[in-house]
N, CA, C and O of each residue as an XYZ file, in Angstrom:
244
protein
N      82.792     64.937    107.380
C      84.218     64.785    107.991
C      84.732     66.192    107.939
O      84.468     66.965    107.018
N      85.576     66.521    109.109
C      86.238     67.895    109.007
C      87.533     67.809    108.146
O      88.189     66.768    108.126
N      87.902     68.930    107.424
C      88.964     68.780    106.723
C      90.138     69.354    107.649
O      89.914     70.346    108.343
N      91.177     68.835    107.657
C      92.341     69.323    108.315
C      93.240     70.310    107.384
O      93.514     69.899    106.257
N      93.681     71.502    107.763
C      94.465     72.219    107.031
C      95.864     72.267    107.931
O      95.822     72.087    109.147
N      97.058     72.517    107.251
C      98.378     72.257    107.679
C      98.829     73.576    107.106
O      98.541     74.015    105.993
N      99.562     74.131    108.011
C     100.331     75.194    107.683
C     101.812     74.936    107.016
O     102.697     74.381    107.667
N     101.987     75.336    105.811
C     103.219     75.017    104.888
C     104.082     76.386    105.041
O     103.674     77.396    104.469
N     105.131     76.418    105.719
C     106.021     77.738    105.553
C     106.457     77.956    104.204
O     106.457     79.133    103.844
N     106.847     77.046    103.335
C     107.295     77.307    101.867
C     106.192     77.804    101.184
O     106.404     78.773    100.455
N     105.035     77.351    101.253
C     103.880     77.857    100.554
C     103.603     79.338    100.926
O     103.548     80.241    100.091
N     103.417     79.515    102.413
C     103.113     80.846    102.746
C     104.349     81.818    102.020
O     104.094     82.819    101.351
N     105.431     81.419    102.236
C     106.675     82.304    101.652
C     106.432     82.649    100.190
O     106.612     83.771     99.715
N     106.037     81.654     99.566
C     105.608     81.910     98.089
C     104.516     82.880     97.859
O     104.539     83.777     97.017
N     103.448     82.587     98.781
C     102.386     83.567     98.613
C     102.745     84.888     99.082
O     102.229     85.825     98.473
N     103.451     85.126     99.948
C     104.031     86.540    100.466
C     104.877     87.212     99.310
O     104.723     88.409     99.068
N     105.768     86.439     98.600
C     106.651     86.926     97.583
C     105.588     87.442     96.270
O     105.699     88.486     95.627
N     104.651     86.479     96.121
C     103.737     86.829     94.978
C     102.951     88.265     95.299
O     102.740     89.082     94.403
N     102.572     88.463     96.586
C     101.881     89.613     97.071
C     102.846     90.736     96.979
O     102.500     91.747     96.367
N     103.929     90.670     97.479
C     105.025     91.689     97.355
C     105.225     92.255     95.911
O     105.345     93.452     95.647
N     105.244     91.208     95.001
C     105.612     91.412     93.474
C     104.400     92.283     92.782
O     104.539     93.157     91.926
N     103.013     91.756     93.455
C     101.855     92.499     93.000
C     101.903     93.790     93.376
O     101.686     94.692     92.567
N     102.203     94.021     94.690
C     102.252     95.387     95.352
C     103.277     96.363     94.673
O     102.978     97.539     94.466
N     104.547     95.813     94.321
C     105.560     96.682     93.734
C     104.943     97.068     92.325
O     105.005     98.269     92.063
N     104.414     96.323     91.465
C     103.759     96.495     90.096
C     102.788     97.617     90.238
O     102.808     98.603     89.500
N     101.898     97.428     91.254
C     100.850     98.575     91.264
C     101.370     99.756     91.708
O     100.838    100.785     91.292
N     102.453     99.851     92.594
C     103.115    101.061     93.060
C     103.920    101.679     91.609
O     103.850    102.868     91.300
N     104.540    100.843     90.954
C     105.268    101.240     89.893
C     104.440    101.950     88.892
O     104.705    103.044     88.393
N     103.195    101.053     88.604
C     102.302    101.609     87.621
C     101.561    102.983     88.092
O     101.038    103.765     87.298
N     101.594    103.146     89.421
C     100.730    104.389     90.042
C      99.376    103.801     90.216
O      98.429    104.587     90.179
N      99.162    102.644     90.385
C      97.669    102.226     90.505
C      97.169    102.379     91.983
O      95.996    102.433     92.353
N      98.305    102.437     92.754
C      98.068    102.615     94.403
C      99.093    103.465     94.946
O     100.250    103.329     94.548
N      98.782    104.372     95.857
C      99.662    104.920     96.376
C     100.288    104.274     97.640
O      99.728    103.318     98.176
N     101.526    104.828     98.153
C     102.169    104.261     99.295
C     101.409    104.163    100.502
O     101.495    103.264    101.338
N     100.585    105.261    100.527
C      99.626    105.199    101.845
C      98.513    104.240    101.674
O      98.183    103.506    102.605
N      97.918    104.213    100.522
C      96.953    103.469    100.378
C      97.378    101.721    100.514
O      96.696    100.862    101.072
N      98.473    101.564     99.943
C      99.043    100.390    100.267
C      99.142     99.893    101.633
O      98.689     98.813    102.014
N      99.846    100.863    102.445
C     100.063    100.548    103.826
C      98.665    100.483    104.619
O      98.591     99.758    105.611
N      97.658    101.166    104.231
C      96.292    100.792    104.717
C      95.942     99.593    104.431
O      95.723     98.852    105.389
N      95.800     99.098    103.175
C      95.357     97.873    102.691
C      96.052     96.569    103.475
O      95.398     95.597    103.852
N      97.314     96.703    103.631
C      98.222     95.765    104.050
C      98.040     95.573    105.483
O      98.470     94.519    105.953
N      97.371     96.567    106.400
C      97.011     95.974    107.699
C      97.741     96.959    108.759
O      98.425     97.925    108.422
N      97.519     96.612    109.917
C      97.883     97.336    110.984
C      99.331     97.354    111.191
O      99.899     98.439    111.316
N     100.015     96.201    111.240
C     101.490     96.127    111.388
C     102.286     96.867    110.384
O     103.362     97.352    110.734
N     101.856     97.002    109.158
C     102.495     97.581    108.102
C     102.772     99.196    108.324
O     103.739     99.824    107.893
N     101.739     99.673    109.061
C     101.840    101.074    109.485
C     102.455    101.521    110.634
O     102.432    102.710    110.952
N     103.073    100.558    111.367
C     103.866    100.712    112.498
C     105.162    101.371    112.247
O     105.857    100.932    111.330
N     105.545    102.306    112.904
C     106.934    102.836    112.776
C     108.002    102.105    113.630
O     108.389    102.578    114.699
N     108.461    100.949    113.129
C     109.247    100.101    113.995
C     110.482    100.697    114.585
O     110.802    100.482    115.754
N     111.273    101.555    113.653
C     112.398    102.079    114.105
C     112.183    102.914    115.254
O     113.054    102.917    116.124
N     111.035    103.704    115.408
C     110.692    104.458    116.593
C     109.899    103.763    117.566
O     109.366    104.407    118.470
N     109.743    102.336    117.468
C     109.078    101.703    118.625
C     110.077    100.992    119.492
O     111.260    100.804    119.205
N     109.344    100.553    120.784
C     110.178     99.974    121.819
C     109.301     99.208    122.501
O     108.140     99.602    122.616
N     109.739     97.916    123.096
C     109.027     97.144    124.081
C     109.892     97.377    125.432
O     111.116     97.502    125.478
N     108.950     97.411    126.570
C     109.595     97.418    127.640
C     108.731     96.561    128.665
O     107.504     96.478    128.715
N     109.631     95.979    129.424
C     109.227     95.026    130.572
C     109.531     95.553    132.015
O     110.546     96.175    132.331
N     108.489     95.208    132.847
C     108.859     95.599    134.212
C     108.622     94.447    135.047
O     107.656     93.684    135.025
N     109.661     94.432    135.800
C     109.526     93.281    136.771
C     108.302     93.218    137.750
O     108.052     94.182    138.475
N     107.530     92.060    137.768
C     106.232     91.786    138.400
C     106.632     91.732    139.945
O     106.009     92.303    140.840
N     107.669     91.024    140.092
C     108.188     90.838    141.597
C     109.259     91.528    141.879
O     110.321     91.049    141.481
N     109.291     92.601    142.498
C     110.481     93.432    142.840
C     110.848     93.149    144.254
O     111.809     93.722    144.769
């Protein structure tokens, strides 16, 4: 029988908080560099959000 998995926002938030604390401890102890942490955490963490923009053009002018 297939097992169903449900997304629990509260559990996900706790998981993210634990990971942030772990990342902060590694940075503080010098176990990882800011660049290595950014690379490890994936694509979106390396984006320069402040310098980014989203544009939309009308499909039917």
